[in-house]
N, C-alpha and C positions, 0 to 999 in steps of 0.2 A: 232857451228849451234845450233840453237833452242834447247831447252832441250824433247819436245816434238817430233819433230823429229828426234836427236839422239836415245832415248828412244824404235821409232820404228823400225830403221835401225839395233839398238841391237837386236831386236826381231824377225828381218825377216829370214827366213830361206830360203837358195836358194835349191834345189835339183841339185843335178849331173847328167847329161841326160847317161841315161841306156842303154849299147849297144855301145857306144861309142869308139873308139879304137885308139889311139895311140902308136909312137914311143919314151920308155923310154931312157934317155940319156948313153953313155958311153958303146953301145954297151948291153944293158942289155935287148932286145926285145921287144917284143908289152904289152902294159899295155890294157885291154879291162875291163871296168868301168862296175860296178855291182851294183853300188850302191852310196852313199855316199849325204852328203848336205854342206854347208858353214853356217855359223851364226855369230851373235856379229860384225857386220861391225860399225864400228867406222870410226869418219872422223875427223880431228882435223883441219880443214879450207877449205872450199870451196871458190872459186875466179869463175867468171863469164862473161861475154861479151857481150853483142848483139851486133851482125855484120851486123843485118838485113838490107834488101834494097828492097823500096816498098812492095809489097806482101808478099815476101817473106822471111821467119821466118831464123835466120840466129844463132843461140849459140855457144859459145864458153865457158866449165865448166872444171872446175880445182880443182878435189877433191884431197888434200896433206897431208901427214900425216895420210896414210888411216890405218890399222889394219882389217882384218880378218882371220879366222879361220877356216879351211874345214877337214873334217873328209872324205878318198878319199876310198872306196872299189872297191877292182878289181880281175882280172886273170891275171896273167902272170907267168905258169907253176906252178901254185898251188896259193890258196887264197891270196892276199894280201891288209894289211889296211896300211893306210898312214895318219896319224892325223900330220898337219902341220898351222901352223900360218906365217902370212905374215904382214908384220908390216913396217912403215917407207917407206910404199909406197905413190904412186902418178898415179894419175889417169889423164890426159887431153884428151875431149871428144868434138868435134863441130859436132850439127847435124842443117840440115837445112830442115824447112818444108817449100814445095813448093806452089802453089797460086794451088787452086780449084775452078773452075766457075762452076756453076750447070744451067741445063737449066732454072731454074723457073727464076732464077735471074743471067743474063749470065755479066749485068753490075756491078755487088758486087762480084768480087772475093775475097775468103777467104784462109788463110794458113791452111786448111784441106787438101791438095795433098799429094802425095808422101814424104813420110822422110828420108832423105838420112845420112850416118853417114860422114863428109867429113873429120873428123882426129879422131884418135884415140892412142893414144901413153900412154901406161903403162908400171912403171916402179915399179916391185916385186920383194921384199926383204924375202925371207925365211928367218925367224927368230928363228923358233922352228920347229923340223920336229923328228916324231919318227915314224918305223914298226913297224908290226905284221903280221904275220902268215906264211904259208906253202910254200909261195914262195920261192929261192931262195934269191932275192932280199932282204925281209924283213931279213934272215941268214948274208946275206953279209954286208946289214947295222949297222945291231944287233955287229959288231965285232969292228966297225970304230968310233973314239970317237964322240962326238957328236959336237963340237966346229970344225973339220975336216972337219966332215960330211956337215955343214954347207958353211964352203969354198971353198967343192967341186960343190955344187950344184951353188954356185953362186948369184948373181942376174938373173932376166931374164922379 
């Protein structure tokens, strides 16, 4: 990647959606997000393919050797903080922009209509993780060696 783009990606801070609720693995109950963010996005390699047809723009973009750090704050029978790093990951996404025809210029469609994500495949690998807080999950995870914990989490 060009160094200016890489610098911008590394400085990008993405807040996590407060109030979002999801199920934790291994029957550990639900986690309700109370805050958090992801940062330091690093991309090793980008590959793109133009699959456009006429006035419909269609692109496939692959991001490889991706790493990102996240701080997740939530509630699960107590406060829970999870710091994790995903590395050696990849993302393959395809987007299509349909044509739009305005009443002002009906003979000149432009690719500014609806956008559709026609494909999205993520191979995310957790390479580091730490738990803290008053939640039983934090206490339980603290007693498991990190390498074993990473093996239990696996890839998703």
